[in-house]
GUSEKOL-117414 format. One line per field, with one value per residue: residue in three letters; chain; x, z, y of N, C-alpha, C, O in turn. Coordinates in nm, 2 decimals. Layout:
<pts>
kevo <- [ALA,...]
kepa <- [A,...]
nX <- [X,...]
nZ <- [Z,...]
nY <- [Y,...]
caX <- [X,...]
caZ <- [Z,...]
caY <- [Y,...]
cX <- [X,...]
cZ <- [Z,...]
cY <- [Y,...]
oX <- [X,...]
oZ <- [Z,...]
oY <- [Y,...]
</pts>
This chain:
<pts>
kevo <- [UNK,UNK,UNK,UNK,UNK,UNK,UNK,UNK,UNK,UNK,UNK,UNK,UNK,UNK,UNK,UNK,UNK,UNK,UNK,UNK,UNK,UNK,UNK,UNK,UNK,UNK,UNK,UNK,UNK,UNK,UNK,UNK,UNK,UNK,UNK,UNK,UNK,UNK,UNK,UNK,UNK,UNK,UNK,UNK,UNK,UNK,UNK,UNK,UNK,UNK,UNK,UNK,UNK,UNK,UNK,UNK,UNK,UNK,UNK,UNK,UNK,UNK,UNK,UNK,UNK,UNK,UNK,UNK,UNK,UNK,UNK,UNK,UNK,UNK,UNK,UNK]
kepa <- [A,A,A,A,A,A,A,A,A,A,A,A,A,A,A,A,A,A,A,A,A,A,A,A,A,A,A,A,A,A,A,A,A,A,A,A,A,A,A,A,A,A,A,A,A,A,A,A,A,A,A,A,A,A,A,A,A,A,A,A,A,A,A,A,A,A,A,A,A,A,A,A,A,A,A,A]
nX <- [0.06,0.08,0.21,0.16,0.30,0.29,0.44,0.41,0.53,0.50,0.47,0.71,1.03,1.26,1.42,1.56,1.51,1.36,1.54,1.74,1.63,1.50,1.65,1.65,1.37,1.29,1.45,1.69,1.52,1.45,1.53,1.60,1.42,1.29,1.20,0.99,1.11,1.21,1.18,0.97,0.78,0.44,0.29,0.51,0.47,0.64,0.56,0.39,0.40,0.45,0.56,0.71,0.58,0.85,0.96,0.82,0.89,1.09,1.01,0.77,0.95,1.07,0.82,0.72,0.97,0.96,0.96,0.78,0.56,0.51,0.51,0.32,0.21,0.06,-0.16,-0.38]
nZ <- [0.02,-0.11,0.06,0.16,0.17,0.35,0.34,0.54,0.47,0.54,0.81,0.86,1.06,1.01,1.15,1.02,1.11,0.96,0.71,0.82,0.93,0.69,0.46,0.16,0.11,0.19,0.09,0.10,0.02,-0.15,-0.01,0.23,0.34,0.38,0.12,-0.05,-0.21,-0.59,-0.72,-0.55,-0.55,-0.61,-0.88,-0.92,-0.69,-0.43,-0.18,-0.14,-0.19,-0.27,-0.14,-0.15,0.06,0.17,0.29,0.48,0.80,0.82,0.72,0.90,1.15,1.07,1.07,1.36,1.50,1.40,1.51,1.44,1.39,1.08,0.92,0.76,0.75,0.61,0.49,0.23]
nY <- [-0.12,0.22,0.48,0.80,1.13,1.43,1.78,2.07,2.35,2.59,2.61,2.48,2.50,2.48,2.27,2.05,1.78,1.61,1.57,1.44,1.19,1.07,1.09,1.03,1.08,1.34,1.67,1.92,2.26,2.56,2.83,2.70,2.52,2.22,1.98,1.76,1.52,1.48,1.24,1.13,1.30,1.44,1.54,1.71,1.87,2.02,1.98,1.77,1.39,1.06,0.75,0.43,0.16,0.02,0.25,0.35,0.36,0.52,0.76,0.77,0.85,1.10,1.25,1.17,1.36,1.60,1.91,2.11,1.99,2.01,1.78,1.51,1.17,0.91,0.63,0.53]
caX <- [0.00,0.17,0.23,0.15,0.36,0.30,0.55,0.35,0.64,0.44,0.52,0.85,1.07,1.39,1.51,1.59,1.51,1.32,1.66,1.82,1.53,1.43,1.69,1.57,1.24,1.29,1.54,1.68,1.44,1.43,1.55,1.64,1.35,1.30,1.10,0.97,1.21,1.15,1.13,0.84,0.68,0.27,0.28,0.59,0.47,0.73,0.51,0.32,0.44,0.39,0.68,0.72,0.59,0.98,1.01,0.71,0.94,1.18,0.90,0.72,1.03,1.05,0.70,0.77,1.06,0.93,0.92,0.65,0.45,0.47,0.50,0.23,0.23,-0.07,-0.19,-0.51]
caZ <- [0.03,-0.12,0.17,0.13,0.28,0.29,0.44,0.51,0.43,0.60,0.95,0.90,1.12,0.92,1.22,0.94,1.15,0.84,0.60,0.92,0.95,0.56,0.36,0.05,0.07,0.19,0.02,0.06,-0.10,-0.15,0.14,0.32,0.41,0.30,-0.01,-0.12,-0.34,-0.70,-0.75,-0.48,-0.56,-0.66,-1.00,-0.92,-0.59,-0.33,-0.03,-0.16,-0.23,-0.23,-0.11,-0.12,0.18,0.24,0.35,0.58,0.91,0.82,0.71,1.02,1.23,1.04,1.13,1.48,1.52,1.35,1.64,1.44,1.35,0.95,0.83,0.78,0.69,0.61,0.39,0.22]
caY <- [0.01,0.34,0.60,0.94,1.20,1.58,1.86,2.21,2.43,2.74,2.55,2.43,2.59,2.44,2.19,1.94,1.63,1.52,1.52,1.29,1.04,1.01,1.18,1.01,1.13,1.48,1.72,2.06,2.31,2.68,2.89,2.62,2.49,2.06,1.96,1.59,1.46,1.51,1.12,1.10,1.40,1.42,1.64,1.82,1.94,2.01,1.94,1.63,1.27,0.88,0.67,0.30,0.10,-0.01,0.40,0.40,0.36,0.63,0.91,0.78,0.90,1.20,1.29,1.21,1.42,1.73,1.99,2.21,1.90,2.04,1.64,1.42,1.03,0.80,0.54,0.54]
cX <- [0.10,0.14,0.27,0.22,0.30,0.40,0.43,0.47,0.60,0.50,0.62,0.93,1.24,1.48,1.58,1.60,1.45,1.45,1.75,1.77,1.49,1.50,1.67,1.45,1.23,1.42,1.55,1.58,1.47,1.41,1.55,1.57,1.30,1.16,1.08,1.05,1.14,1.08,1.00,0.75,0.56,0.29,0.40,0.60,0.60,0.69,0.42,0.39,0.40,0.52,0.64,0.68,0.71,1.03,0.92,0.80,1.00,1.10,0.83,0.81,1.04,0.96,0.70,0.84,1.05,0.84,0.79,0.54,0.40,0.45,0.37,0.24,0.09,-0.07,-0.36,-0.54]
cZ <- [0.00,0.02,0.12,0.24,0.27,0.40,0.40,0.53,0.51,0.75,0.95,0.95,1.10,1.04,1.16,1.00,1.03,0.73,0.70,0.90,0.80,0.45,0.21,-0.01,0.07,0.14,0.08,-0.01,-0.08,0.00,0.22,0.37,0.32,0.20,-0.01,-0.23,-0.46,-0.75,-0.68,-0.51,-0.64,-0.78,-0.98,-0.78,-0.47,-0.21,-0.02,-0.23,-0.20,-0.25,-0.10,0.02,0.28,0.32,0.46,0.73,0.93,0.81,0.83,1.16,1.21,1.12,1.26,1.57,1.49,1.49,1.60,1.37,1.16,0.88,0.87,0.70,0.73,0.48,0.38,0.20]
cY <- [0.16,0.41,0.73,1.03,1.35,1.67,2.03,2.31,2.59,2.72,2.52,2.52,2.55,2.38,2.08,1.80,1.53,1.44,1.45,1.18,0.98,1.11,1.13,1.07,1.29,1.54,1.86,2.12,2.47,2.75,2.79,2.52,2.29,2.06,1.79,1.61,1.44,1.34,1.05,1.19,1.38,1.55,1.73,1.91,1.93,1.97,1.80,1.54,1.14,0.82,0.52,0.22,0.07,0.14,0.43,0.43,0.49,0.78,0.93,0.89,1.04,1.29,1.30,1.31,1.56,1.82,2.09,2.12,1.95,1.89,1.56,1.28,0.99,0.73,0.55,0.41]
oX <- [0.18,0.04,0.37,0.21,0.26,0.42,0.39,0.50,0.67,0.56,0.66,0.93,1.33,1.60,1.65,1.68,1.48,1.46,1.83,1.83,1.45,1.44,1.67,1.43,1.19,1.51,1.45,1.55,1.53,1.33,1.47,1.62,1.29,1.05,1.17,1.04,1.03,0.97,0.94,0.63,0.57,0.30,0.39,0.69,0.63,0.77,0.39,0.44,0.33,0.59,0.54,0.78,0.71,1.12,0.93,0.77,0.98,1.12,0.81,0.76,1.02,0.98,0.67,0.80,1.12,0.73,0.71,0.45,0.28,0.37,0.33,0.27,0.03,0.00,-0.44,-0.66]
oZ <- [0.09,0.08,0.06,0.36,0.16,0.51,0.29,0.65,0.51,0.80,1.06,0.90,1.17,1.05,1.24,0.95,1.01,0.70,0.65,0.85,0.79,0.37,0.13,-0.13,-0.03,0.13,0.12,-0.11,0.02,0.09,0.31,0.44,0.20,0.21,0.02,-0.32,-0.46,-0.80,-0.72,-0.49,-0.73,-0.73,-1.02,-0.74,-0.43,-0.13,0.08,-0.33,-0.10,-0.35,-0.03,0.09,0.40,0.40,0.53,0.79,1.03,0.88,0.88,1.24,1.31,1.21,1.31,1.68,1.55,1.54,1.68,1.31,1.12,0.78,0.98,0.58,0.83,0.39,0.47,0.18]
oY <- [0.19,0.38,0.76,1.01,1.38,1.63,2.08,2.33,2.69,2.81,2.52,2.63,2.60,2.41,2.01,1.72,1.42,1.32,1.38,1.09,0.87,1.18,1.22,1.11,1.35,1.46,1.92,2.06,2.50,2.73,2.81,2.43,2.28,2.13,1.71,1.69,1.38,1.32,0.95,1.16,1.30,1.67,1.84,1.99,1.82,1.93,1.74,1.57,1.12,0.83,0.49,0.22,0.07,0.14,0.53,0.54,0.56,0.88,1.04,0.96,1.12,1.37,1.41,1.35,1.64,1.81,2.15,2.17,1.93,1.89,1.54,1.29,1.01,0.75,0.56,0.37]
</pts>
C-alpha cells in the first residue's frame, strides 16, 4: 500500500530532522526549507509525495521528530 507524505512548508521551522530520518524522501529546498524529493513528488509538488512501503518507518520517524508538526504521513 503506498504511503503518502505531506510537508507543510509554511509551518516548517527548518530543524531538518526530516533530512536526518528520511534523507531520500526529504531534500533541501528553496530558502533551506525541506521539500519532497522529485522522485516521490506528486505532480512536481514540493509538499506532497508518495513513497514505497519500505520507506514507511523512516518517514514516520521524520513525522514524530518534526518539532513544528509540519509533516504528515498516512496510508489510504
